[in-house]
Phi, psi and omega in degrees: 000079185281335181261151177295326176302316180297319181293322177294317178297324179297315185288332181253357176064233185270009182296145177284155178308325180297322180292318178300316178299318178295315181301324184264000186053049188234161180284146179293332177298324178293321176292318180296328177298320178295315184294321185273323184245357180056046179270158177262128184289176180293166185300320182294326178289321177297319177299318179296319178297312183296320179292318183291320185261340180070025183277169181290134181296315183297318179295316181297321184281321191243340186083358181272148183082209181236153184293325181224076188302320180289319181292318181293320184282325188255354184087318170057195180242129183306320188294340181297329182228050184303323181300335182243034183296340181263017182291157187284113185294328179295322179297316176301314182299319179295322178299318180298314185298329184259004183294128183280146172059043178288133183222159177278184184290346177264002179089004179281140179296147181242130175271105184292343180289347176280358183238152167244154184242106186267132181292137176259120184261156178273057183225143178238140172262123184284124167266067182189232184259011176117140179230128185299144176293125183254210179295126184259024174278128180297144182271311184195164177267154173243135186272135174226153177293126180300317179301318182293318178299311190279327188255331178266316176276340185055045185241157172267124184304333181290345181266005188247150170212164179241133174226173181256157176262140176233129176111182188236008186288343180256006176293141007268005181293308177234141182242165178303133180076007171297148169268135180234140178263121186251131177262105185281356176282341181258084186241010173270143178307132182201183179266125180152200181256114189230153166266126185234136174263124176241104189065236181259022182233151176251138172227156174242125186210160163289133177243149177218130179287129179245164177299148175078037178060024178268147177234122180269129174249126185235147177258157175281330179278120188291346180286350177263128181281140173290159177212158182251150174231141176263099184287349181266353178295135181302326184267002183287115179267069186231138181216132171280116184279324179163168179267141178280122184253340186196156172221154176230146187218138171274129182260000000 
C-alpha cells in the first residue's frame, strides 16, 4: 500500500467518502482530494485518523510495515480495534509477508516463511445451548508455526480457521472466550471434539458415533445433558463444521 489513498481505503473498507468525512469531522472535499490526487492530509487530520483507528504511525505515514503489528502477529483481541473489525484479513496477511526487517522482541530477524497466518473469524461456537452463526468475514490472521501445522497436526493451512468459544458447557476443557483452531478437512461424523452446526447455531461438543446413524453430543460440564442427533435424517439440518485441533486461552 504505497499510496495514502490505499491506506485510507484499507482503514475504512467499503465506506463512502462522505462517511469518512463524518468520522473525521472533515470536509468531503478534503477526502475527495485524497482519492483524486493522493495527497496526504494535515498533521491534525493524521492524528485523528491514528487515534480513531489505532493503526501504526509509521505504516500510516509511509505504508511500510503493517497497520496493526501486534494484532496481526499475536491474534490479539478484537475489541482493541473495533472500528476496523471488518478489515480484509487477506490484505493484512499480504502486508505481513512483505514487511521489511521483521524482528522478534530480542531484535533477532524473523523468517516469515516459517509461519502460516490462519484467519480468525467473527463467529463463536457455543459451549452451551447454541450460538447463532454470525458474520463470517475474517477479522484478522493469527500466526502459527508452519512446521507444527504440517508435521504435528498433519493439516493443510488452507483447511484451518480460528473461532471463539462462548459458554461453560465444555469447562474445564474449553472455557468462555477461548480461541479454537478448527480443521475443516475433518467433516465426517467421528469420535472427538468437534464444532457442529445445528440449524443456524454452532456448538462445540464431544461427539461419539452411535448405532443407526446417530451421533451423541456430550459436554465436559456434567450439568449439561448429552443428546443424540440422527445425521442421516433427510430433514436433519446438521453439519460437522470441523474438528478442534488446538485452543488458546488468556490466563
